Phi, psi and omega in degrees: 000132178279119184261125176246123180261135175247122181281116178267332177199172179299345183237013185211129179233151180243136169258114184294148176296137173202157179060231184274004180297130179269337180220164175285173171259146175232125182242119176268109182186165164269167179301322181293334182268352181300137184298333180295338178295336179254014180075021183271144181263021185298329182293328174296323177293324175302316179294321179298318180299329180293354178266356185296139177302132176084000183295142182233157175066293181189163166265116189259149172228137183270169183301338180266014188301139172203170188300141178215192178274113180076272173285152168290156171284130192091020180254152182212138175207145177240137178242145183278113187300318184279355182244036178079016181299143184253165167242136182235120177303332176294343176272001176244316180101172182284326181268077183302134180060022166307136185199183183234136177238129179248130178243149176242127182262152181276052180205151177264164183304314183295320180290330180282334189311312180290348181248003186297316182299317178298316179300314182293326177295318179297313179297318180297328181277335190249345182270111178293139180202172185095177180284162176085184183285175178133032180282166180289335186235106179268113184285151187283338181164190184301318180303315178288325176301319180296330174295318178294316182296329179272324189257344177056222180298331179297318178294321178299317179295319178303327182273009175096007182261062180136186182235154182305327180303328180304322185290329179298325185255028175242135176310135181062021181055031171094355182201143173267124184293335184278008179300139178232090183302337181293342180270002177264120187288167183298320180294320177298316178299315180302318181292331185268347187302325185245025182239004180289122183090053178208149183283324190086207185229201179068228184271013180281148185200166168230120187235130171274129188227167172231147177286113184272325184206139176250124180265331183225098186297321182294312180294319180300318179296320179296330180271356181080024181253139180217154180304131180083350181294147181268137179232167172227129178248129179244127179235109177195178185219225189258014172054212184295332179297311180297321179298318181291322177301314179298313180303313183298316187277333172299319180299315179296314183292323179300321180288339185263357185302315183296320181298325180272358179068032183260126176249132186233149175283347182212121182297341177291350175269016180319135189205174175208152176306140181306323185275357180283162176303320179294319179294315180294322180297315180297314182297324177293318178291320179299316179297322178296316177295324177298320178296323175300316179299319178295319177297322179301310180292331177295319179295320178294326176300316180295324176295321177297316180300317179297320180295317180292323176297317182291313188269332187231349178067032181232162179265162182228131179245151177281128173275306177189156175229124181222140180268152177232015171226088188210158166234122185231144175274119184222159176255124178223154174281131175232119184054040175081003183240130177296130181231144174273117188240149169262106186263113177271125174235107180246109188066034176214151182234162171293152178218077188283135182279169176307141177084359181294137185296341180278354179276146171293156182305325182295338181248358186300320182287331184264321188108174183281131171297132175251126187248119180239098179285146172265219178231171180309128178088354176241179182275165166235164185229147166247127175237184178220145181300147181239146173291157177086007178285110186273003176267044178054045177053055184228160177208186186281176187234358182176199183277322180091130184287147169238340172250143169288167178296324178295320177298317180298318181294328179289336188253341189226141172255135184301319181298318180292321179297316178300317179300319179296315181295318179297323179293337177270003176091016179251113179285132187238130176236088184276159172270335176200153177293323179298311180299325179293314181298322181300334185252024178305144183305328182293346181283357186236161174295164177289110185295331177297319178291322178296315180295319179296320179292324178299316177290317181299328179279355179079019181277326181196164183246138181297136177242309183206150175251130182246144178238150185281143172250326180196149183224137170255115186262137173285000000 
């Protein structure tokens, strides 16, 4: 498909409707951040998503957009449930509820400096990572797994892995009520039994950071962030369980497309009406996998707390936990009428403004923390949701790749990268040299530019810039 972009503002472009597109495409980016500048075909995927039955308003792409499975990563679309709207696993991704959790430690950068190496050694020794099993919490079998799938972070806290306050500052208070563990297959359960409390591999990480700059003092104070304060950012998801759930349900939906009379430009967009048995089964399984992802990050939080107590003698509090691979049923106004929508966010997160009813009282006045991680050796950002966000109160989830992993491996050696980062003052604890090289900072867009474009587009407002002190790589 030939894609023509119309610039509506320095931070917003439109893809005009053509062919089978039911709505236009909207791309939030600067010209320099557009994926076509890197030879990426993600904009064609934005147009393909615009053909989904029931899609409303637009097929959206965030400043970090790049090519993905079905939907682009950094893609968002909402379908009208009562008007034949579909749910597509490709609009969520294989790592269901992959997300970011930010913690704030009771210590400043200068005070931690003499103890940083010890802290990183403890984290490097105790945080499970890499492919395969090896989580901190080995579940006893399917019955206990179903407790995790239904209860998420809440069940983990009940079992002693955290404190009740953690749930207040977790999206959905740590669990989606619509989870249906019966829709999670035996193979998915088998893969997940020994992975609760593990980073996984790829772009997942646990990073010790410091607040480098505060852009919004009031919001930063509400989030517990201060200049020089130490934070920990955790990026991981639902591991092998979530991947298997996606695989199982994509297969089912692909077989049912003809029965529903759905024609697609890309089979990776396999979908089913939200109200169909296939649609309800997937959403129940997806919510269960999302709860697993929240429990996973909860276990890692407790490991961080133990490490900080051991190495620095300080406590760690949760700032916020938000997922960026989800499909959620939400009510939004469309053409002035409230509609029940299935909102797909793939590599995109919610960005709720001040006063939103889904926020806990402690955050109602400030708004939802928006977490945008960078890469090793670069910055990460905390932003806050803004009113008037027409992308269904959503924003981006990170910097966004510009090199494939194979390209990174051809250009960078892991041993050399670690030496460079250490010379820049970033302590690195990799699981493998190959995995480290694949995630070299040059493989990603400029996170400072992505954050600036996010604010320029009116999706969220800058609160604080964080810089890395040490990273444990998956």
